[in-house]
Biotite code that builds the C-alpha atoms (Angstrom):
import biotite.structure as struc

atoms = struc.array([
    struc.Atom([85.266, 108.890, 113.900], chain_id="A", res_id=1, res_name="MET", atom_name="CA", element="C"),
    struc.Atom([85.537, 105.199, 113.159], chain_id="A", res_id=2, res_name="SER", atom_name="CA", element="C"),
    struc.Atom([87.447, 104.171, 110.070], chain_id="A", res_id=3, res_name="TYR", atom_name="CA", element="C"),
    struc.Atom([85.296, 101.034, 109.989], chain_id="A", res_id=4, res_name="LYS", atom_name="CA", element="C"),
    struc.Atom([82.512, 103.082, 108.416], chain_id="A", res_id=5, res_name="ASP", atom_name="CA", element="C"),
    struc.Atom([84.813, 104.280, 105.607], chain_id="A", res_id=6, res_name="ILE", atom_name="CA", element="C"),
    struc.Atom([87.400, 101.592, 104.899], chain_id="A", res_id=7, res_name="ILE", atom_name="CA", element="C"),
    struc.Atom([86.003, 98.688, 102.900], chain_id="A", res_id=8, res_name="THR", atom_name="CA", element="C"),
    struc.Atom([87.575, 95.372, 101.982], chain_id="A", res_id=9, res_name="ILE", atom_name="CA", element="C"),
    struc.Atom([86.146, 93.417, 99.071], chain_id="A", res_id=10, res_name="ASP", atom_name="CA", element="C"),
    struc.Atom([88.056, 90.400, 97.727], chain_id="A", res_id=11, res_name="PRO", atom_name="CA", element="C"),
    struc.Atom([86.841, 91.255, 94.219], chain_id="A", res_id=12, res_name="GLY", atom_name="CA", element="C"),
    struc.Atom([88.148, 94.819, 94.274], chain_id="A", res_id=13, res_name="GLN", atom_name="CA", element="C"),
    struc.Atom([91.820, 95.782, 94.130], chain_id="A", res_id=14, res_name="ARG", atom_name="CA", element="C"),
    struc.Atom([92.768, 92.230, 95.183], chain_id="A", res_id=15, res_name="SER", atom_name="CA", element="C"),
    struc.Atom([91.102, 92.674, 98.557], chain_id="A", res_id=16, res_name="GLY", atom_name="CA", element="C"),
    struc.Atom([93.160, 95.687, 99.596], chain_id="A", res_id=17, res_name="LYS", atom_name="CA", element="C"),
    struc.Atom([91.465, 98.125, 101.988], chain_id="A", res_id=18, res_name="PRO", atom_name="CA", element="C"),
    struc.Atom([89.738, 100.840, 99.939], chain_id="A", res_id=19, res_name="CYS", atom_name="CA", element="C"),
    struc.Atom([88.033, 104.121, 100.660], chain_id="A", res_id=20, res_name="ILE", atom_name="CA", element="C"),
    struc.Atom([84.210, 103.816, 100.662], chain_id="A", res_id=21, res_name="ARG", atom_name="CA", element="C"),
    struc.Atom([84.171, 101.012, 98.103], chain_id="A", res_id=22, res_name="GLY", atom_name="CA", element="C"),
    struc.Atom([86.041, 103.105, 95.540], chain_id="A", res_id=23, res_name="MET", atom_name="CA", element="C"),
    struc.Atom([89.167, 101.951, 93.762], chain_id="A", res_id=24, res_name="ARG", atom_name="CA", element="C"),
    struc.Atom([91.482, 104.197, 95.789], chain_id="A", res_id=25, res_name="ILE", atom_name="CA", element="C"),
    struc.Atom([93.247, 102.248, 98.514], chain_id="A", res_id=26, res_name="THR", atom_name="CA", element="C"),
    struc.Atom([94.540, 103.129, 101.956], chain_id="A", res_id=27, res_name="VAL", atom_name="CA", element="C"),
    struc.Atom([98.003, 102.488, 100.539], chain_id="A", res_id=28, res_name="TYR", atom_name="CA", element="C"),
    struc.Atom([97.401, 105.055, 97.774], chain_id="A", res_id=29, res_name="ASP", atom_name="CA", element="C"),
    struc.Atom([96.515, 107.718, 100.342], chain_id="A", res_id=30, res_name="ILE", atom_name="CA", element="C"),
    struc.Atom([99.502, 106.883, 102.547], chain_id="A", res_id=31, res_name="LEU", atom_name="CA", element="C"),
    struc.Atom([101.832, 106.862, 99.539], chain_id="A", res_id=32, res_name="ASP", atom_name="CA", element="C"),
    struc.Atom([100.633, 110.294, 98.423], chain_id="A", res_id=33, res_name="TYR", atom_name="CA", element="C"),
    struc.Atom([101.162, 111.705, 101.910], chain_id="A", res_id=34, res_name="LEU", atom_name="CA", element="C"),
    struc.Atom([104.588, 110.067, 102.218], chain_id="A", res_id=35, res_name="ALA", atom_name="CA", element="C"),
    struc.Atom([105.649, 111.520, 98.865], chain_id="A", res_id=36, res_name="SER", atom_name="CA", element="C"),
    struc.Atom([105.000, 115.008, 100.218], chain_id="A", res_id=37, res_name="GLY", atom_name="CA", element="C"),
    struc.Atom([101.512, 115.738, 98.938], chain_id="A", res_id=38, res_name="MET", atom_name="CA", element="C"),
    struc.Atom([99.425, 117.726, 101.366], chain_id="A", res_id=39, res_name="SER", atom_name="CA", element="C"),
    struc.Atom([95.885, 116.785, 102.283], chain_id="A", res_id=40, res_name="VAL", atom_name="CA", element="C"),
    struc.Atom([94.747, 119.774, 100.235], chain_id="A", res_id=41, res_name="GLU", atom_name="CA", element="C"),
    struc.Atom([96.704, 118.510, 97.198], chain_id="A", res_id=42, res_name="ASP", atom_name="CA", element="C"),
    struc.Atom([95.107, 115.077, 97.477], chain_id="A", res_id=43, res_name="ILE", atom_name="CA", element="C"),
    struc.Atom([91.627, 116.553, 97.810], chain_id="A", res_id=44, res_name="LEU", atom_name="CA", element="C"),
    struc.Atom([92.243, 118.760, 94.780], chain_id="A", res_id=45, res_name="LYS", atom_name="CA", element="C"),
    struc.Atom([93.447, 115.798, 92.663], chain_id="A", res_id=46, res_name="ASP", atom_name="CA", element="C"),
    struc.Atom([90.678, 113.499, 93.925], chain_id="A", res_id=47, res_name="PHE", atom_name="CA", element="C"),
    struc.Atom([87.615, 115.688, 94.532], chain_id="A", res_id=48, res_name="PRO", atom_name="CA", element="C"),
    struc.Atom([85.469, 112.681, 95.475], chain_id="A", res_id=49, res_name="TYR", atom_name="CA", element="C"),
    struc.Atom([87.593, 112.182, 98.614], chain_id="A", res_id=50, res_name="LEU", atom_name="CA", element="C"),
    struc.Atom([86.979, 113.998, 101.887], chain_id="A", res_id=51, res_name="THR", atom_name="CA", element="C"),
    struc.Atom([89.130, 115.008, 104.839], chain_id="A", res_id=52, res_name="ASN", atom_name="CA", element="C"),
    struc.Atom([87.383, 112.264, 106.771], chain_id="A", res_id=53, res_name="GLU", atom_name="CA", element="C"),
    struc.Atom([88.469, 109.682, 104.159], chain_id="A", res_id=54, res_name="ASP", atom_name="CA", element="C"),
    struc.Atom([92.098, 110.667, 104.607], chain_id="A", res_id=55, res_name="ILE", atom_name="CA", element="C"),
    struc.Atom([91.822, 110.604, 108.400], chain_id="A", res_id=56, res_name="ARG", atom_name="CA", element="C"),
    struc.Atom([90.202, 107.165, 108.144], chain_id="A", res_id=57, res_name="ALA", atom_name="CA", element="C"),
    struc.Atom([93.132, 105.890, 106.054], chain_id="A", res_id=58, res_name="ALA", atom_name="CA", element="C"),
    struc.Atom([95.564, 107.175, 108.677], chain_id="A", res_id=59, res_name="LEU", atom_name="CA", element="C"),
    struc.Atom([93.522, 105.679, 111.528], chain_id="A", res_id=60, res_name="ALA", atom_name="CA", element="C"),
    struc.Atom([93.342, 102.326, 109.727], chain_id="A", res_id=61, res_name="TYR", atom_name="CA", element="C"),
    struc.Atom([97.118, 102.308, 109.186], chain_id="A", res_id=62, res_name="ALA", atom_name="CA", element="C"),
    struc.Atom([97.765, 103.279, 112.816], chain_id="A", res_id=63, res_name="ALA", atom_name="CA", element="C"),
    struc.Atom([95.457, 100.519, 114.041], chain_id="A", res_id=64, res_name="ASP", atom_name="CA", element="C"),
    struc.Atom([97.170, 97.919, 111.855], chain_id="A", res_id=65, res_name="ARG", atom_name="CA", element="C"),
    struc.Atom([100.577, 99.061, 113.071], chain_id="A", res_id=66, res_name="GLU", atom_name="CA", element="C"),
    struc.Atom([99.419, 98.847, 116.685], chain_id="A", res_id=67, res_name="LYS", atom_name="CA", element="C"),
    struc.Atom([98.285, 95.253, 116.194], chain_id="A", res_id=68, res_name="HIS", atom_name="CA", element="C"),
    struc.Atom([101.212, 94.087, 114.081], chain_id="A", res_id=69, res_name="GLN", atom_name="CA", element="C"),
    struc.Atom([103.182, 91.244, 115.623], chain_id="A", res_id=70, res_name="MET", atom_name="CA", element="C"),
    struc.Atom([106.941, 91.355, 115.321], chain_id="A", res_id=71, res_name="ILE", atom_name="CA", element="C"),
    struc.Atom([108.718, 88.030, 115.316], chain_id="A", res_id=72, res_name="VAL", atom_name="CA", element="C"),
    struc.Atom([112.417, 88.002, 116.060], chain_id="A", res_id=73, res_name="TYR", atom_name="CA", element="C"),
    struc.Atom([114.658, 85.121, 115.101], chain_id="A", res_id=74, res_name="SER", atom_name="CA", element="C"),
    struc.Atom([118.086, 84.343, 116.405], chain_id="A", res_id=75, res_name="LYS", atom_name="CA", element="C"),
])
């Protein structure tokens, strides 16, 4: 699965934040729900227009961004 088919970025929507399939729910929203303790099943119940694949895409997108993040140290 490629998150590139699911995650969309539109400067005119949600201030250009990465969203799920052009909807108003962002990758951050999904990650925040998971971090707060919601299960995937809880999220899917609260947002029936989302799929398991959408949630996996949000996680893959976040993992990819983390992998490519540059850390700058200062002394």
